[in-house]
C-alpha positions as CSV (number, residue, x, y, z in Angstrom):
1,M,0.0,0.0,0.0
2,N,1.4,3.4,-1.0
3,R,2.0,5.8,1.9
4,E,0.3,9.2,1.7
5,N,2.4,12.0,0.6
6,F,1.3,14.8,2.9
7,F,3.6,17.4,1.6
8,R,2.3,16.9,-1.9
9,K,-1.2,17.5,-0.6
10,Y,0.1,20.6,1.3
11,D,1.7,21.9,-1.9
12,K,-1.5,21.6,-3.9
13,I,-3.5,23.4,-1.2
14,V,-1.2,26.4,-0.8
15,A,-0.7,26.7,-4.6
16,D,-4.4,27.7,-4.9
17,F,-4.1,30.6,-2.4
18,G,-2.5,33.1,-4.8
19,E,-1.9,36.4,-3.1
20,T,-4.3,35.7,-0.2
21,K,-3.2,34.5,3.2
22,P,-5.8,32.4,5.0
23,R,-5.9,32.3,8.8
24,I,-4.5,29.1,10.3
25,L,-4.6,27.9,13.9
26,L,-1.4,26.0,14.6
27,H,-1.4,23.7,17.7
28,S,2.1,23.8,19.1
29,C,3.5,21.0,21.2
30,C,6.6,23.1,22.1
31,G,8.7,26.0,21.0
32,P,11.5,24.1,19.4
33,C,9.1,21.9,17.3
34,S,7.1,24.9,16.2
35,S,10.1,27.0,15.0
36,S,10.5,25.6,11.5
37,V,6.8,25.0,11.2
38,I,5.9,28.7,11.9
39,E,8.7,29.7,9.5
40,L,7.2,27.6,6.7
41,L,3.5,28.3,7.3
42,S,4.0,32.1,7.5
43,Q,4.9,32.1,3.8
44,H,1.3,31.1,3.0
45,F,-0.8,31.8,6.1
46,E,-1.6,34.3,8.8
47,V,-0.4,32.1,11.7
48,T,-1.9,31.9,15.2
49,V,-0.2,29.5,17.5
50,L,-2.4,27.7,20.0
51,W,-0.8,26.7,23.3
52,Y,-3.0,23.9,24.6
53,N,-1.1,21.0,26.2
54,P,-2.9,19.6,29.2
55,N,-0.6,16.5,29.0
56,L,2.4,18.5,30.3
57,W,3.6,17.6,33.8
58,P,4.2,19.2,36.2
59,E,2.7,22.7,35.9
60,S,6.1,24.3,36.2
61,E,7.1,22.5,33.0
62,Y,4.0,23.7,31.3
63,E,4.9,27.3,32.2
64,K,8.6,26.8,31.2
65,R,7.6,25.5,27.8
66,L,5.1,28.3,27.4
67,E,7.8,30.9,28.1
68,T,9.9,29.2,25.5
69,Q,7.1,29.5,23.0
70,K,6.8,33.2,23.7
71,Q,10.5,33.6,23.4
72,L,10.5,31.9,20.0
73,I,7.7,34.1,18.6
74,A,9.5,37.2,19.7
75,C,12.8,36.0,18.1
76,L,11.0,35.1,14.8
77,A,9.4,38.5,14.8
78,Q,12.9,40.1,14.8
79,D,13.7,38.1,11.7
80,G,10.5,39.2,10.0
81,V,8.4,36.0,10.7
82,T,5.2,37.0,12.4
83,A,2.8,34.8,14.4
84,S,0.3,35.5,17.2
85,L,-0.2,33.4,20.3
86,L,-3.4,32.1,21.8
87,V,-2.9,30.5,25.3
88,E,-5.2,28.0,27.0
89,P,-4.6,27.5,30.8
90,W,-3.1,24.4,32.2
91,R,-5.9,21.9,32.6
92,S,-4.2,18.6,33.4
93,E,-7.6,17.1,34.2
94,D,-8.5,17.3,30.5
95,Y,-5.6,14.8,29.8
96,L,-5.8,12.6,32.9
97,S,-9.5,12.0,32.6
98,R,-9.2,10.9,29.0
99,I,-6.3,8.5,29.4
100,K,-7.8,6.5,32.3
101,G,-7.2,2.8,31.6
102,L,-4.2,3.6,29.4
103,E,-1.7,4.4,32.2
104,H,0.3,1.3,31.5
105,E,0.5,1.6,27.8
106,P,4.0,1.8,26.3
107,E,5.3,5.1,25.0
108,E,4.2,5.8,21.4
109,G,1.2,3.5,22.0
110,K,-2.5,4.0,22.5
111,R,-2.1,6.6,25.3
112,C,-0.1,8.8,23.0
113,L,-2.7,8.5,20.3
114,E,-5.4,9.7,22.7
115,C,-3.1,12.5,23.7
116,F,-2.9,13.6,20.1
117,R,-6.7,13.3,19.9
118,I,-7.3,15.5,22.9
119,R,-5.2,18.3,21.6
120,L,-6.3,18.2,18.0
121,D,-10.0,18.0,19.0
122,E,-9.7,21.2,21.0
123,T,-7.7,22.9,18.3
124,A,-10.4,22.1,15.8
125,R,-13.1,23.3,18.2
126,I,-11.4,26.6,18.8
127,A,-10.6,27.0,15.1
128,K,-14.3,26.7,14.3
129,E,-15.3,28.9,17.2
130,R,-13.0,31.7,16.1
131,D,-13.5,31.4,12.4
132,F,-10.1,30.2,11.3
133,D,-9.8,28.9,7.7
134,W,-7.5,26.0,8.6
135,F,-5.9,24.2,11.5
136,C,-2.9,21.9,12.0
137,T,-0.3,20.8,14.5
138,T,3.5,20.9,14.9
139,L,3.4,17.2,16.1
140,T,4.4,15.9,12.7
141,V,7.8,17.7,12.8
142,S,9.0,15.2,15.4
143,S,10.8,12.1,14.2
144,R,9.2,10.1,17.0
145,K,5.6,10.9,16.0
146,D,3.5,9.0,13.5
147,A,2.4,11.4,10.8
148,V,-0.1,9.0,9.4
149,A,-1.9,8.6,12.7
150,I,-1.8,12.3,13.4
151,N,-3.2,13.3,10.1
152,A,-6.0,10.7,10.5
153,I,-6.9,12.2,13.9
154,G,-6.7,15.7,12.4
155,R,-9.2,14.7,9.7
156,E,-11.6,13.2,12.3
157,A,-11.5,16.5,14.2
158,A,-12.0,18.5,11.0
159,Q,-15.2,16.5,10.2
160,K,-16.5,16.8,13.7
161,Y,-16.2,20.6,13.8
162,D,-16.5,21.3,10.1
163,V,-13.2,23.1,9.7
164,S,-10.4,22.5,7.3
165,W,-7.4,20.3,8.3
166,L,-4.1,21.1,6.7
167,P,-2.3,17.8,5.9
168,S,1.4,17.8,7.0
169,E,4.5,15.9,7.6
170,F,6.7,18.7,8.8
171,K,9.6,16.5,9.6
172,K,10.1,16.1,5.8
173,R,12.1,18.6,3.6
174,E,14.6,19.1,6.5
175,G,11.9,20.4,8.7
176,N,13.1,18.5,11.8
177,H,16.7,19.5,11.1
178,R,15.7,23.1,10.6
179,S,13.9,23.2,13.9
180,I,17.1,22.1,15.6
181,I,19.1,24.9,13.9
182,L,16.5,27.5,14.9
183,S,16.4,26.3,18.5
184,E,20.1,26.6,18.7
185,K,20.1,30.0,17.0
186,Y,17.5,31.4,19.4
187,G,18.8,29.6,22.5
188,L,15.5,27.8,23.1
189,Y,15.0,25.4,26.0
190,R,14.8,21.9,24.6
191,Q,13.1,19.5,27.0
192,E,14.4,16.1,27.9
193,Y,11.1,14.3,27.9
194,C,8.0,14.4,25.7
195,G,5.9,16.0,28.4
196,C,3.5,13.8,30.3
197,I,4.1,12.3,33.7
198,F,4.6,8.9,32.1
199,S,7.3,10.1,29.7
200,L,8.9,12.0,32.6
201,N,9.2,8.8,34.6
202,G,10.3,6.8,31.6
203,G,12.7,9.3,30.2
204,S,11.2,9.5,26.8
205,N,12.6,12.2,24.5
206,E,10.7,14.5,22.2
């Protein structure tokens, strides 16, 4: 079975924009991962970054990563890349209530898929509520994340809320490498675990 080419779909979509720049709500999992994605998307979209990550543990880590996100947006602005930021408060109960029964799942298993679903569902809901043209996520820039699964979850959320999902596999075309370069350039904090209490205890990297 042929694997979907998400960037080919992306190219076809943005090619139809012409001189217009639609509004896109970009869910960000962290500042470093969002760096190359914002840089890319800003060429074709008016980008608003959504900070909604109830999976992050503890709250101090949530705040530390949020400050890094703010730092990145300020640094990008100095280089002529603009994006606004929409912040949702830390609501760990959103995550913990949804993954009950999955606590002992291995990393990158069913619990992680549910974590993607929580965040993309909320991103789609807010995108619809605030009249964004598109929504997507930085999650596909990570070499550890399954782009096929993420895009499938994104499409489900798009259908649920009647808002357009932008297909992506941002790790491709040197996207992951570029995020590392930009993180070093701007001196961004790069976390040592994915974010949840389970990855903290297991030492999983982003």
